[in-house]
C-alpha positions, 0 to 999 in steps of 0.5 A: 618551182613553176609557181616560183618562176611565175612569182618572180615574174610578177614581182618584177612586173610590179617594180617595172610598172610606173603605177606601182611606184605611184602606189608606193609613193602614196602609201609612204606619204599617207603612212608617214603622215599617220605616223607623224600625227600619232607622234603628235597626239601621243607625245604626252609625258605619261604616254608610252612610246610603244602606243604610237605603233599600236595605233599605227597598226590598225588603231584607226579606220585609216589603216583599214581604208588604205589596206582595202585600197592597196590590196584592190590596186595590187590584185586587180590586174593579176588575172583580169588583165591577162585574160583581157589581153589573151595572154592567160591561155599561153601561160596555162600550157602544160606543164603549168596548171591553174594552181601554179599560176594562182600560187605564183601570182599570189606569192608575187603580190604578197612579196610586193605587199611586204616590200611596201611595208619594209620602209616603215621600219624607219619609224621604229628607228625614229621612235628608238632614237627619240625615246627617253632613256629606259622608255624605248618601245618594246620590240614584241608588240612591234614585231606582232604588229608587222606579223598581223599586217602580213597576215591581213595582207595574205588573206586580203590578197587571196580574196583580191586574186579571186576577184581578179579571176572572176572578171576580165575588167580590172576596175570591176575586179578592184571594186569587187575586192574592195567591196568584199573586204569592206563587208568582212571588216564591217560585219565583224566590227558592227556585229560585235558592237551590236551583238554582245550576248547570244550564240553569235557573239563569239563568232562575231568577236572571232571575225572582228578584224579590228580586234585582231589588229588591236591584239597584234598591236599590243603584242598578243599573237592569238593562234585563232587570229593566225588560223583565221587569216591562213584559212581565209587565204587558202579558201580564197586561193582554192576558189581562185584556182577553180574560177580560173579553171572554169573561165578557161573552159568557158 
């Protein structure tokens, strides 16, 4: 319950911040342009209409670049700004502990992440409205794409929250978060491309985020991908809690 109270406060803070509306506007402009571009490029007679959403969900590096940017901006202030202003100590009073604070801030940020993607459901409506008879996009891959995006956000936000818990500086937290996410993305993708055989090949394939979203975009919900992102989120939240406790005692 205490975590939910903090989560509601954090979510309300997002929607009261002018920066959040700037981020939302930028997000919708970029995603809208991406959707229009994919519609133009994949408007051939023989191209399945569902292919547009498949490319939309992680089919290009633009998707990942924007994910890294958004998560860094969303999470950078969560703990760092409160520590800089000195408001984290009053928040960490009994009976509210570090785990409650981290869980509440995480749920608030994840809620805002989901709210960012909610307007993109209009793209599905547009696809269905303009699809020829009998060629409407399959709902399965679209639902899986949104599930994959939610899971990617869940794990990335946990790492961003950890970065914010390690410093008092918002910009430093954003840079740290962006760098960690970029390393995770590139290690999996480049490693998978370079190492085709050997004991490391299955591991690199497992952590390749491009492959994760490629599968989700095709409607394949692989339990290994789900476990990977849930585990990464739990690890990030655990260390964020420990970092908050350590910084509190320092």
